[in-house]
N, C-alpha and C positions, 0 to 999 in steps of 0.2 A: 504494500500500500504506500501511496505517496500523499504527502500533505501539501495542500495549496496554501501558501503563506498569503498574508494580506496584500502584498504588492505583486502577487502572481507567481513568485518563485516557487519551484517544487523542491521538496526534500523528502528523504525517506522517513517513514513513520517510525517514531521511537517511543514505545510505550513508557519507557523510563521517564520521559518528559512529563507525562500525565501524573505519574506518582510523585515526581519532584514538585510539581505545581500544587498538588493536594497537600503535601507535607509543608510546603512554604506557607500556604494559606492557613493551615492548622496552627503553625507556630505564630504567625502574625496575629491570629485570633486569641493568642494567649494560652493555648493548650500545649501539653507535651505530646510528642508523637506516640508515646506509650499509652497515654490516656485515650487517644482517638484511633489507635491502630486498627481496631475492628471496623470502624466507620470508613477509614481510608481504604482498607482492603475491599470492603463492600462496594464502595463507589467506584474504585478502580476496576473491579471485576465487571460491574454493571456497564460502565462506559466502554470497556474493552469489548464486551459482547455486542453492544450496539454497533460498534465500528467494524466488526468482523465481516469479511467478504467484500468490502468496498475497495475499489482500485485507487480512487482518489477521494480526498475529503478536505474541506476547508477548515482552517484553524478556528474560524468562528463557530462552525458546527460542533467541533470538539469542545470548545468553551461552553457553548449552550448546553450540551449534554452534561458536562461537569456541574455547571451551576444548577441545572434542573435537579440533578441527584442531590446536590448539597442542600438546596432549598427544602427538599423532602425530609432529609434526616439530620441535617446540621446547619440550620439557617444562619447561625452566628458566624460560622466559617465562610459561608457564602457572602455575607455582608462584608467580612474582612477582605475577601477576594475583590469584591466590587470597589471597596474603598481604595485598595492598592491600585487597581486599574485607573480609577478616576484621578488619583494623585500622580501617577507616573506614566500613564499611557494616553492621557488626553492632550 
């Protein structure tokens, strides 16, 4: 699978980036990774399953999948993610 970046560039899909993003959002929300390991694992597995079989996917689609799952089971981490994006990616 390849990921279509915001500016149209393609790069290989790296599942480790999804886990790293989840871990960073968890820490930024004030939790330890040990506290939220089960939730991180659950969300990671759910998003990975949703992406299976696709040849190409946009980064925005991956982001929306992650935030949708976070909103369901850990909204505080989702808010932390959005605050980070607003501050650094706007």
